[in-house]
C-alpha positions as CSV (number, residue, x, y, z in Angstrom):
1,M,0.1,0.2,0.2
2,F,1.7,3.5,-0.8
3,W,2.3,6.0,2.0
4,E,-0.6,8.6,0.8
5,E,-3.2,5.2,0.8
6,K,-2.5,4.6,4.6
7,I,-2.5,8.9,5.3
8,D,-6.5,8.4,3.6
9,R,-7.0,6.0,5.4
10,L,-6.1,8.0,8.7
11,K,-8.0,10.9,7.0
12,S,-11.3,9.0,7.1
13,K,-10.9,7.4,10.4
14,F,-10.3,10.3,12.6
15,S,-12.0,13.9,12.2
16,Q,-10.3,16.9,10.8
17,E,-10.0,18.2,14.6
18,Q,-7.8,15.0,15.3
19,F,-6.0,14.5,12.0
20,R,-5.4,17.1,9.4
21,V,-2.8,17.0,6.4
22,P,-1.6,20.5,6.2
23,F,-2.0,21.1,2.5
24,S,-2.0,25.0,2.0
25,D,0.5,26.2,4.7
26,W,3.0,23.2,5.0
27,T,5.5,25.4,3.9
28,E,5.1,27.9,6.5
29,I,5.4,25.3,8.9
30,F,8.5,23.8,8.1
31,K,10.0,27.3,7.9
32,K,9.1,28.3,11.2
33,M,10.3,24.9,12.6
34,E,13.8,25.6,10.4
35,A,14.1,29.1,11.4
36,K,13.8,28.1,15.5
37,F,15.5,24.7,15.6
38,V,17.3,23.6,12.6
39,S,20.6,25.0,11.0
40,N,19.8,25.6,7.5
41,K,23.7,27.0,6.0
42,W,22.3,25.9,2.3
43,P,18.5,27.4,1.6
44,I,18.8,25.4,-1.3
45,Y,18.5,22.5,0.7
46,Q,15.2,23.2,2.7
47,F,12.9,20.6,4.4
48,C,15.5,17.9,4.7
49,N,18.1,16.4,6.2
50,W,17.2,17.4,10.0
51,S,18.7,14.8,11.5
52,E,22.3,16.4,10.4
53,K,21.3,19.6,11.1
54,L,19.1,19.9,14.4
55,R,20.7,22.6,16.7
56,E,22.8,21.6,19.5
57,K,21.5,18.0,19.7
58,T,20.9,17.3,23.2
59,P,19.9,13.6,24.0
60,I,16.9,12.9,26.2
61,R,16.9,9.3,26.4
62,N,16.9,6.1,24.3
63,V,13.6,4.0,24.9
64,S,12.5,0.5,23.3
65,Q,10.6,0.7,20.3
66,Q,7.9,-1.1,22.5
67,D,7.7,1.5,24.6
68,I,6.9,4.6,22.5
69,D,3.2,4.7,23.5
70,K,4.5,5.3,26.9
71,E,6.4,8.5,25.7
72,I,3.7,9.6,23.7
73,S,1.6,9.2,26.9
74,R,3.9,12.1,28.1
75,L,1.8,14.7,25.8
76,D,-1.2,16.4,26.6
77,A,-4.5,14.4,25.1
78,S,-6.4,17.8,24.6
79,Q,-4.0,18.9,22.4
80,N,-2.4,18.5,19.0
81,Y,1.2,18.6,17.7
82,W,2.9,18.8,14.6
83,M,4.1,15.2,13.7
84,F,6.9,15.4,10.9
85,V,7.5,11.6,9.3
86,V,10.7,11.2,7.5
87,L,9.8,8.1,4.7
88,A,13.2,6.6,4.5
89,D,16.5,6.1,6.0
90,N,18.6,8.7,4.4
91,P,19.6,12.2,5.1
92,T,18.0,13.7,2.1
93,S,14.6,11.7,2.6
94,R,11.2,13.4,1.8
95,Q,9.5,14.6,5.4
96,Y,5.6,15.3,5.4
97,V,4.4,17.3,8.3
98,Y,0.8,16.2,9.8
99,D,-1.4,18.0,12.6
100,C,-2.8,14.9,15.0
101,N,-3.9,14.7,18.4
102,T,-2.3,11.7,20.4
103,A,-4.8,9.0,19.1
104,A,-3.7,9.8,15.6
105,L,-0.5,10.4,16.2
106,R,-0.2,6.7,17.7
107,E,-2.1,5.7,14.8
108,L,0.5,7.9,12.6
109,L,3.4,6.0,14.3
110,S,2.3,2.7,13.7
111,I,2.9,3.1,10.1
112,A,5.8,5.3,10.0
113,P,8.6,3.9,8.1
114,A,11.5,5.4,9.8
115,D,12.5,9.1,11.7
116,F,10.4,11.2,13.1
117,Y,9.6,14.5,14.9
118,I,7.0,15.5,17.3
119,G,6.8,19.5,17.5
120,H,4.6,22.1,19.7
121,K,2.0,23.8,17.4
122,K,3.1,27.1,18.9
123,Y,6.7,26.1,17.5
124,E,7.8,26.3,21.6
125,W,9.8,22.9,21.3
126,L,10.6,19.7,18.7
127,V,11.7,16.4,19.5
128,F,13.8,14.3,17.2
129,F,12.4,10.2,17.2
130,E,15.7,8.5,15.6
131,V,14.7,5.1,15.3
132,S,17.5,2.3,14.7
133,H,15.5,-0.7,13.3
134,T,18.7,-3.0,14.3
135,E,18.6,-2.2,17.7
136,N,14.7,-2.1,18.3
137,S,15.3,1.4,20.0
138,I,14.5,5.3,19.5
139,S,16.8,7.9,20.5
140,L,14.8,11.4,21.6
141,I,17.1,14.4,21.1
142,K,16.2,17.9,21.2
143,P,17.7,21.1,20.1
144,G,19.6,22.8,22.9
145,E,18.1,23.2,26.5
146,I,14.6,23.8,25.3
147,Q,12.0,22.2,27.7
148,T,9.7,19.3,26.0
149,P,7.3,17.1,27.8
150,F,9.8,14.1,27.0
151,D,12.1,15.9,29.7
């Protein structure tokens, strides 16, 4: 099944308030996140390779892939978050952004193929979830000393 088909299933399962694909404002979302949390010396390479360009990478912790639900439960269930999904395991892979509540976020995680990011809707924080399929683990990394729900 193609990625778009999986997203269409999520759109039919959740309401617009629970899960939304920001078709018209995705570039602004990426620009705001990059301006605050990503060092982008080469503007031609926007919206990709965040794993290499995250400012002041600060490890939060490593968890097993089975424990990711415990991490997501740290988020406020009454809020929505930006979720950025990286569609492969290489730095120049495409990234997609989604507006999700925690239930939709969990569902999206179940189909996400590789690394992902979760960010605050008002751009107060961003956390990189670096997935290692060989070690069955996920490293949580934040840019600098900002406070996140995962601290």
